[in-house]
PDB file with SEQRES, HELIX, SHEET and CRYST1 records, atoms N, CA, C and O in Angstrom:
SEQRES   1 A   42  ASP PHE VAL ILE LEU ASP MET GLU GLU ASP ARG GLU VAL          
SEQRES   2 A   42  GLU PRO LEU LEU LEU GLY ARG PRO PHE LEU ALA THR GLY          
SEQRES   3 A   42  ARG ALA LEU ILE ASP VAL GLU MET GLY GLU LEU MET LEU          
SEQRES   4 A   42  ARG THR HIS                                                  
HELIX    1 AA1 ARG A   20  GLY A   26  1                                   7    
SHEET    1 AA1 2 ALA A  28  ASP A  31  0                                        
SHEET    2 AA1 2 GLU A  36  LEU A  39 -1                                        
CRYST1    1.000    1.000    1.000  90.00  90.00  90.00 P 1           1          
ATOM      1  N   ASP A   1     123.635  77.602  96.374  1.00  0.00           N  
ATOM      2  CA  ASP A   1     123.914  78.340  95.159  1.00  0.00           C  
ATOM      3  C   ASP A   1     122.899  79.464  95.011  1.00  0.00           C  
ATOM      4  O   ASP A   1     121.746  79.342  95.425  1.00  0.00           O  
ATOM      5  N   PHE A   2     123.349  80.555  94.416  1.00  0.00           N  
ATOM      6  CA  PHE A   2     122.472  81.698  94.207  1.00  0.00           C  
ATOM      7  C   PHE A   2     122.768  82.286  92.844  1.00  0.00           C  
ATOM      8  O   PHE A   2     123.932  82.397  92.459  1.00  0.00           O  
ATOM      9  N   VAL A   3     121.747  82.661  92.117  1.00  0.00           N  
ATOM     10  CA  VAL A   3     121.893  83.214  90.774  1.00  0.00           C  
ATOM     11  C   VAL A   3     121.363  84.637  90.771  1.00  0.00           C  
ATOM     12  O   VAL A   3     120.278  84.903  91.288  1.00  0.00           O  
ATOM     13  N   ILE A   4     122.135  85.556  90.183  1.00  0.00           N  
ATOM     14  CA  ILE A   4     121.711  86.945  90.034  1.00  0.00           C  
ATOM     15  C   ILE A   4     121.418  87.184  88.561  1.00  0.00           C  
ATOM     16  O   ILE A   4     122.252  86.899  87.702  1.00  0.00           O  
ATOM     17  N   LEU A   5     120.237  87.706  88.273  1.00  0.00           N  
ATOM     18  CA  LEU A   5     119.838  87.986  86.901  1.00  0.00           C  
ATOM     19  C   LEU A   5     119.798  89.487  86.696  1.00  0.00           C  
ATOM     20  O   LEU A   5     119.112  90.201  87.428  1.00  0.00           O  
ATOM     21  N   ASP A   6     120.535  89.970  85.697  1.00  0.00           N  
ATOM     22  CA  ASP A   6     120.492  91.380  85.318  1.00  0.00           C  
ATOM     23  C   ASP A   6     119.831  91.426  83.949  1.00  0.00           C  
ATOM     24  O   ASP A   6     120.450  91.099  82.936  1.00  0.00           O  
ATOM     25  N   MET A   7     118.565  91.834  83.929  1.00  0.00           N  
ATOM     26  CA  MET A   7     117.788  91.768  82.698  1.00  0.00           C  
ATOM     27  C   MET A   7     117.361  93.162  82.271  1.00  0.00           C  
ATOM     28  O   MET A   7     116.956  93.986  83.091  1.00  0.00           O  
ATOM     29  N   GLU A   8     117.461  93.411  80.960  1.00  0.00           N  
ATOM     30  CA  GLU A   8     116.951  94.664  80.424  1.00  0.00           C  
ATOM     31  C   GLU A   8     115.432  94.582  80.347  1.00  0.00           C  
ATOM     32  O   GLU A   8     114.869  93.504  80.159  1.00  0.00           O  
ATOM     33  N   GLU A   9     114.780  95.718  80.492  1.00  0.00           N  
ATOM     34  CA  GLU A   9     113.321  95.741  80.428  1.00  0.00           C  
ATOM     35  C   GLU A   9     112.867  95.474  79.005  1.00  0.00           C  
ATOM     36  O   GLU A   9     113.350  96.105  78.065  1.00  0.00           O  
ATOM     37  N   ASP A  10     111.952  94.552  78.846  1.00  0.00           N  
ATOM     38  CA  ASP A  10     111.388  94.205  77.546  1.00  0.00           C  
ATOM     39  C   ASP A  10     109.909  93.924  77.760  1.00  0.00           C  
ATOM     40  O   ASP A  10     109.551  92.914  78.365  1.00  0.00           O  
ATOM     41  N   ARG A  11     109.059  94.793  77.277  1.00  0.00           N  
ATOM     42  CA  ARG A  11     107.622  94.673  77.525  1.00  0.00           C  
ATOM     43  C   ARG A  11     106.997  93.471  76.816  1.00  0.00           C  
ATOM     44  O   ARG A  11     105.862  93.107  77.126  1.00  0.00           O  
ATOM     45  N   GLU A  12     107.707  92.847  75.871  1.00  0.00           N  
ATOM     46  CA  GLU A  12     107.168  91.686  75.166  1.00  0.00           C  
ATOM     47  C   GLU A  12     107.496  90.374  75.873  1.00  0.00           C  
ATOM     48  O   GLU A  12     106.987  89.323  75.485  1.00  0.00           O  
ATOM     49  N   VAL A  13     108.327  90.417  76.890  1.00  0.00           N  
ATOM     50  CA  VAL A  13     108.726  89.220  77.624  1.00  0.00           C  
ATOM     51  C   VAL A  13     107.934  89.155  78.925  1.00  0.00           C  
ATOM     52  O   VAL A  13     107.756  90.168  79.601  1.00  0.00           O  
ATOM     53  N   GLU A  14     107.461  87.965  79.272  1.00  0.00           N  
ATOM     54  CA  GLU A  14     106.733  87.784  80.528  1.00  0.00           C  
ATOM     55  C   GLU A  14     107.643  88.120  81.707  1.00  0.00           C  
ATOM     56  O   GLU A  14     108.834  87.812  81.665  1.00  0.00           O  
ATOM     57  N   PRO A  15     107.111  88.741  82.753  1.00  0.00           N  
ATOM     58  CA  PRO A  15     107.946  89.087  83.916  1.00  0.00           C  
ATOM     59  C   PRO A  15     108.413  87.842  84.669  1.00  0.00           C  
ATOM     60  O   PRO A  15     107.750  86.805  84.654  1.00  0.00           O  
ATOM     61  N   LEU A  16     109.547  87.964  85.313  1.00  0.00           N  
ATOM     62  CA  LEU A  16     110.089  86.893  86.141  1.00  0.00           C  
ATOM     63  C   LEU A  16     109.441  86.989  87.519  1.00  0.00           C  
ATOM     64  O   LEU A  16     109.616  87.987  88.217  1.00  0.00           O  
ATOM     65  N   LEU A  17     108.704  85.972  87.907  1.00  0.00           N  
ATOM     66  CA  LEU A  17     108.042  85.950  89.210  1.00  0.00           C  
ATOM     67  C   LEU A  17     108.731  84.927  90.097  1.00  0.00           C  
ATOM     68  O   LEU A  17     108.706  83.731  89.805  1.00  0.00           O  
ATOM     69  N   LEU A  18     109.341  85.387  91.171  1.00  0.00           N  
ATOM     70  CA  LEU A  18     110.079  84.491  92.049  1.00  0.00           C  
ATOM     71  C   LEU A  18     109.155  83.748  93.004  1.00  0.00           C  
ATOM     72  O   LEU A  18     109.459  82.629  93.416  1.00  0.00           O  
ATOM     73  N   GLY A  19     108.067  84.340  93.347  1.00  0.00           N  
ATOM     74  CA  GLY A  19     107.111  83.676  94.229  1.00  0.00           C  
ATOM     75  C   GLY A  19     107.375  83.955  95.694  1.00  0.00           C  
ATOM     76  O   GLY A  19     108.502  84.247  96.094  1.00  0.00           O  
ATOM     77  N   ARG A  20     106.338  83.864  96.477  1.00  0.00           N  
ATOM     78  CA  ARG A  20     106.412  84.179  97.901  1.00  0.00           C  
ATOM     79  C   ARG A  20     107.358  83.269  98.683  1.00  0.00           C  
ATOM     80  O   ARG A  20     108.099  83.781  99.522  1.00  0.00           O  
ATOM     81  N   PRO A  21     107.381  81.924  98.458  1.00  0.00           N  
ATOM     82  CA  PRO A  21     108.315  81.078  99.214  1.00  0.00           C  
ATOM     83  C   PRO A  21     109.775  81.499  99.015  1.00  0.00           C  
ATOM     84  O   PRO A  21     110.557  81.479  99.966  1.00  0.00           O  
ATOM     85  N   PHE A  22     110.145  81.876  97.801  1.00  0.00           N  
ATOM     86  CA  PHE A  22     111.514  82.314  97.544  1.00  0.00           C  
ATOM     87  C   PHE A  22     111.822  83.596  98.308  1.00  0.00           C  
ATOM     88  O   PHE A  22     112.883  83.710  98.921  1.00  0.00           O  
ATOM     89  N   LEU A  23     110.914  84.554  98.279  1.00  0.00           N  
ATOM     90  CA  LEU A  23     111.145  85.824  98.962  1.00  0.00           C  
ATOM     91  C   LEU A  23     111.231  85.637 100.470  1.00  0.00           C  
ATOM     92  O   LEU A  23     112.009  86.322 101.134  1.00  0.00           O  
ATOM     93  N   ALA A  24     110.440  84.718 101.020  1.00  0.00           N  
ATOM     94  CA  ALA A  24     110.471  84.475 102.462  1.00  0.00           C  
ATOM     95  C   ALA A  24     111.794  83.857 102.888  1.00  0.00           C  
ATOM     96  O   ALA A  24     112.338  84.230 103.928  1.00  0.00           O  
ATOM     97  N   THR A  25     112.321  82.926 102.113  1.00  0.00           N  
ATOM     98  CA  THR A  25     113.577  82.274 102.488  1.00  0.00           C  
ATOM     99  C   THR A  25     114.775  83.157 102.176  1.00  0.00           C  
ATOM    100  O   THR A  25     115.822  83.034 102.813  1.00  0.00           O  
ATOM    101  N   GLY A  26     114.628  84.049 101.200  1.00  0.00           N  
ATOM    102  CA  GLY A  26     115.736  84.912 100.817  1.00  0.00           C  
ATOM    103  C   GLY A  26     115.825  86.189 101.641  1.00  0.00           C  
ATOM    104  O   GLY A  26     116.761  86.967 101.455  1.00  0.00           O  
ATOM    105  N   ARG A  27     114.892  86.423 102.534  1.00  0.00           N  
ATOM    106  CA  ARG A  27     114.824  87.652 103.324  1.00  0.00           C  
ATOM    107  C   ARG A  27     114.928  88.859 102.391  1.00  0.00           C  
ATOM    108  O   ARG A  27     115.914  89.595 102.423  1.00  0.00           O  
ATOM    109  N   ALA A  28     113.921  89.051 101.578  1.00  0.00           N  
ATOM    110  CA  ALA A  28     113.942  90.046 100.517  1.00  0.00           C  
ATOM    111  C   ALA A  28     113.483  91.421 101.002  1.00  0.00           C  
ATOM    112  O   ALA A  28     112.556  91.543 101.803  1.00  0.00           O  
ATOM    113  N   LEU A  29     114.157  92.447 100.494  1.00  0.00           N  
ATOM    114  CA  LEU A  29     113.757  93.833 100.698  1.00  0.00           C  
ATOM    115  C   LEU A  29     113.574  94.427  99.304  1.00  0.00           C  
ATOM    116  O   LEU A  29     114.531  94.515  98.534  1.00  0.00           O  
ATOM    117  N   ILE A  30     112.354  94.834  98.982  1.00  0.00           N  
ATOM    118  CA  ILE A  30     112.052  95.343  97.650  1.00  0.00           C  
ATOM    119  C   ILE A  30     111.756  96.831  97.743  1.00  0.00           C  
ATOM    120  O   ILE A  30     110.848  97.245  98.464  1.00  0.00           O  
ATOM    121  N   ASP A  31     112.524  97.639  97.011  1.00  0.00           N  
ATOM    122  CA  ASP A  31     112.309  99.085  96.936  1.00  0.00           C  
ATOM    123  C   ASP A  31     111.787  99.385  95.531  1.00  0.00           C  
ATOM    124  O   ASP A  31     112.565  99.496  94.584  1.00  0.00           O  
ATOM    125  N   VAL A  32     110.476  99.515  95.406  1.00  0.00           N  
ATOM    126  CA  VAL A  32     109.858  99.712  94.100  1.00  0.00           C  
ATOM    127  C   VAL A  32     110.264 101.062  93.515  1.00  0.00           C  
ATOM    128  O   VAL A  32     110.536 101.156  92.318  1.00  0.00           O  
ATOM    129  N   GLU A  33     110.309 102.098  94.333  1.00  0.00           N  
ATOM    130  CA  GLU A  33     110.644 103.437  93.851  1.00  0.00           C  
ATOM    131  C   GLU A  33     112.046 103.479  93.246  1.00  0.00           C  
ATOM    132  O   GLU A  33     112.256 104.092  92.199  1.00  0.00           O  
ATOM    133  N   MET A  34     113.004 102.826  93.905  1.00  0.00           N  
ATOM    134  CA  MET A  34     114.388 102.815  93.419  1.00  0.00           C  
ATOM    135  C   MET A  34     114.631 101.690  92.404  1.00  0.00           C  
ATOM    136  O   MET A  34     115.674 101.659  91.750  1.00  0.00           O  
ATOM    137  N   GLY A  35     113.678 100.777  92.272  1.00  0.00           N  
ATOM    138  CA  GLY A  35     113.847  99.657  91.353  1.00  0.00           C  
ATOM    139  C   GLY A  35     114.895  98.675  91.834  1.00  0.00           C  
ATOM    140  O   GLY A  35     115.654  98.135  91.028  1.00  0.00           O  
ATOM    141  N   GLU A  36     114.951  98.431  93.155  1.00  0.00           N  
ATOM    142  CA  GLU A  36     115.965  97.561  93.742  1.00  0.00           C  
ATOM    143  C   GLU A  36     115.331  96.380  94.465  1.00  0.00           C  
ATOM    144  O   GLU A  36     114.261  96.496  95.061  1.00  0.00           O  
ATOM    145  N   LEU A  37     116.009  95.253  94.401  1.00  0.00           N  
ATOM    146  CA  LEU A  37     115.631  94.051  95.139  1.00  0.00           C  
ATOM    147  C   LEU A  37     116.876  93.598  95.887  1.00  0.00           C  
ATOM    148  O   LEU A  37     117.871  93.233  95.261  1.00  0.00           O  
ATOM    149  N   MET A  38     116.835  93.615  97.223  1.00  0.00           N  
ATOM    150  CA  MET A  38     117.980  93.216  98.034  1.00  0.00           C  
ATOM    151  C   MET A  38     117.626  91.934  98.776  1.00  0.00           C  
ATOM    152  O   MET A  38     116.592  91.860  99.439  1.00  0.00           O  
ATOM    153  N   LEU A  39     118.480  90.932  98.664  1.00  0.00           N  
ATOM    154  CA  LEU A  39     118.276  89.662  99.355  1.00  0.00           C  
ATOM    155  C   LEU A  39     119.396  89.456 100.352  1.00  0.00           C  
ATOM    156  O   LEU A  39     120.569  89.633 100.020  1.00  0.00           O  
ATOM    157  N   ARG A  40     119.043  89.084 101.571  1.00  0.00           N  
ATOM    158  CA  ARG A  40     120.043  88.812 102.606  1.00  0.00           C  
ATOM    159  C   ARG A  40     120.049  87.320 102.891  1.00  0.00           C  
ATOM    160  O   ARG A  40     118.991  86.704 103.023  1.00  0.00           O  
ATOM    161  N   THR A  41     121.231  86.743 102.986  1.00  0.00           N  
ATOM    162  CA  THR A  41     121.356  85.322 103.302  1.00  0.00           C  
ATOM    163  C   THR A  41     122.320  85.152 104.460  1.00  0.00           C  
ATOM    164  O   THR A  41     123.162  86.015 104.711  1.00  0.00           O  
ATOM    165  N   HIS A  42     122.196  84.050 105.156  1.00  0.00           N  
ATOM    166  CA  HIS A  42     123.098  83.751 106.273  1.00  0.00           C  
ATOM    167  C   HIS A  42     123.806  82.456 105.995  1.00  0.00           C  
ATOM    168  O   HIS A  42     124.617  82.009 106.806  1.00  0.00           O  
TER     169      HIS A  42                                                      
END                                                                             
């Protein structure tokens, strides 16, 4: 199962931190300039 969260920016809410183990298993590509997070799964 995989969940996609589309959240509006709110400076009063703590950021969502997925953690390094999640990013390693999800094969994550993060583009900070474009504000994109791409995850590849097999």
